[in-house]
N, C-alpha and C positions, 0 to 999 in steps of 0.2 A: 180577552176571553176568546178562546177558539170556538168556532161554531162549525156546523157541518158545511162543507163546501157546496157550491152549486152543483157540482158533478155528483156528489153523494146524494144530495137532495133529489136530483133528477132520477138517479138510479132507484131510490126508495119509492118515488112516485110511480115510476113505470112498473117496477116489480110488484108493488102492492096492488096496482090496478090489475095486473095479470092474475094475482091470487084472488082478489075480490070477485072478479068476473070469470073465474075458472077458465082462463084462456090456456088451453094445452100448448098452443104455439101461435106465434104471430110474427109478421114481418116487421122489420125495423120501421118501415114506412107507416104501417098501421099503428104501431106503438107510439110513434111520433105524433101522428094525427090524434090519437086518443088522449095523449097526455099534454100535448102542446110543447113538448121538449123538441128543440130544433134537431132535425134528422142528422146533420153532420156531427153534432155533439153526442147524440144518442148512440150513433154507430160506434163512436170511439168508446163510450162507456160500456156498451154491450160486448165489444171486443175484449176490454179489460176483464169483465165479469166472466166471459167465456174462457179466457186464459187462466183464470183462477179457479175454474171448475164450478162456478155458481150458476152459470147459464150454459146451455148447450145450443149449438146452431146446426142447421142443415141447409144445404143449398138446393137450388132447383125451383121449379114452378110452385111446388107446395112447401118450400122451405121457410125457414124463419127461426125464431128464438123461443126457447122454453126453459123453465127452471130445470137445472140439472139434478136438484135434490128437492125433497119435500120442504115447503116453506117453514115448517116448525123446526127444521134442522139448520137453517141459515140464520146466523146471529147478526145483530146490528154491528158488532165489532168486526165480524168477517167482511160485511159489506163495506164498511168504512175503510178497512185495510185494503180491500181489493181495488177500490177506486182511488184512494188518496194516500195509501201507504200507512204504516203503523202510527198510531196515536201516541204522542209524547207531550206531556204537560210542560216539561222542561228538558234541557239537555241531559240531565242526570237520570231521566226516566228511561233507561235502556237496560238491556239484559246484563251488561257488564258495567256496573257503576264505577269501577276503577278506571275504565277507559274514559268515561264521561268526565270524571273529575280531572283527568289529565288534560282534557281539551278545554275545560272551564277555567277562565281566568281567576275566578274567586272561589273555586272549589275547596281549597284548603281552609278558607275562613268561613265557609257556608255552614250555618247552623240549622237550616231547614231542609236540606236535601233528603234526609232520611224520612222526614214527615211527608214531604211532597211525593216521594216514591210510594209511601203507603196510600196516600190519596189517589195516586195514579193507579195503583193496583186495585183499589176499591172501585174506581170508575170503570176500569176494564172488566171487572167482575160483573158490574151492572150491564154494560154493553154486551157482554157475552150471554146474559140471561134473556135479553129481549130478542125475540125472533121476528123474522119477516111476517110470519102469520100474526103475531101480536100487533105489529105495526099496521098490517093490512086491515085489521078489524078494530083498530083503535083500542086494543086490550093489552095495556102494559100491566104485567102482574104487580098488584099492589104490594106483594111481599117484598119486592125489590126495594121499595121506598120505605116501607113501614114495618116489615117483618110479619105482616098478616098473611093469611093464605088465600086471599081473594084476588080477583082481577078488577081493574079499575079502567073505565073508558076515559081516555084523555082527549 
């Protein structure tokens, strides 16, 4: 079972803390101190997030990092992709399934690849629905899991 990597977990912890505490901007050192994430690792993560346009940075005495967009517009899927690359349940879960089957030794005999691609698409749909704002306030929309229109604290 694939789980969130430590880097993605760290990114979520730091960004959620910025949202919860309404930090308009903070230095990497302050974010590291607040979260307990090692500064060297956090700097690398913040650079990745900056490169992907999720975080903005400024240099100088009053410099630091801030969210580049409102937290309700940043999805969990986007964060995971920015830190660890695209999520794939299996090799055949790519945009070009024909290419994946050519690289897979058992692709011709596989009877589950179509179903797995459907599960993969459903998982991505859920990850795209959960936002940084939801995560920061422990409010994952219940409708994602049950089809209801309420939010649920996790």
